[in-house]
C-alpha positions as CSV (number, residue, x, y, z in Angstrom):
1,X,113.7,158.8,165.3
2,X,115.2,161.4,166.2
3,X,115.7,164.7,164.2
4,X,119.6,164.2,163.8
5,X,118.5,160.7,161.7
6,X,115.5,162.7,159.8
7,X,118.5,165.5,159.0
8,X,120.7,163.1,158.1
9,X,118.2,161.1,155.8
10,X,117.7,164.5,153.8
11,X,121.2,165.2,153.5
12,X,121.7,161.8,151.9
13,X,119.1,162.7,149.4
14,X,120.8,165.5,148.7
15,X,124.2,164.0,148.2
16,X,122.6,161.6,145.7
17,X,121.0,164.8,143.8
18,X,124.4,166.9,143.6
19,X,126.1,163.4,142.0
20,X,123.0,162.7,140.2
21,X,123.0,166.4,138.5
22,X,126.7,166.3,138.0
23,X,126.3,163.1,136.1
24,X,123.7,164.0,134.0
25,X,124.5,167.9,133.3
26,X,128.2,166.4,132.3
27,X,126.4,163.8,129.8
28,X,124.0,166.2,128.2
29,X,126.6,169.0,127.8
30,X,130.2,169.4,127.2
31,X,131.2,172.7,127.4
32,X,133.4,174.5,130.0
33,X,129.8,175.6,131.8
34,X,128.9,172.1,132.3
35,X,132.6,171.7,133.6
36,X,132.0,174.3,136.4
37,X,128.6,172.8,137.4
38,X,130.4,169.6,137.9
39,X,132.7,171.2,140.4
40,X,130.2,173.0,142.2
41,X,128.2,169.6,142.4
42,X,131.4,167.8,143.6
43,X,132.1,170.5,146.3
44,X,128.8,170.4,147.2
45,X,128.9,166.7,147.9
46,X,131.7,167.0,149.9
47,X,130.4,169.5,152.0
48,X,127.5,167.8,152.7
49,X,129.3,164.7,153.5
50,X,131.4,165.7,155.8
51,X,128.3,167.5,157.9
52,X,125.9,164.6,157.7
53,X,128.8,162.5,158.8
54,X,129.8,164.8,161.6
55,X,126.1,165.0,162.6
56,X,126.5,160.9,163.0
57,X,129.7,160.2,164.7
58,X,130.3,159.1,168.4
59,X,133.1,160.6,169.6
60,X,134.4,164.1,169.6
61,X,137.3,163.1,167.9
62,X,135.5,161.9,165.0
63,X,133.3,164.7,164.9
64,X,136.2,167.4,164.8
65,X,137.6,165.2,161.8
66,X,134.4,165.4,159.9
67,X,134.2,169.1,160.6
68,X,137.5,169.6,158.9
69,X,136.4,167.2,156.1
70,X,133.7,169.2,155.2
71,X,136.0,172.7,154.8
72,X,137.8,170.8,151.8
73,X,134.5,171.8,149.8
74,X,132.7,174.6,151.5
75,X,135.4,177.3,149.9
76,X,134.7,176.4,146.3
77,X,131.4,176.5,146.6
78,X,131.3,180.1,147.1
79,X,133.8,180.5,144.2
80,X,132.0,178.2,141.9
81,X,128.7,179.9,142.5
82,X,129.7,183.1,140.8
C-alpha cells in the first residue's frame, strides 16, 4: 500500500464527513448560518475531491485537469470561513 493510497483513503473519509455535516446541519437548523456552513462544506467537498483525484490519476493531463477543478472550491473556503 503506497502513501498515496493511504492519503486517498483519508481524503475520501473527509469527503464523506463534509457531505454528512452539510446535510446534518441543514436538517437540524434552517437559519442563515446553516446555509453558510452548508456552502462551506460544499467548498471543502469540491477541493478535497479534486485533490484526491489529482493524486490518483495516471497522466499529466488528467492531473492538470483535477488541479484546475479543485480551485473551483478553494477560493470560497476562506471567504465562507469568515
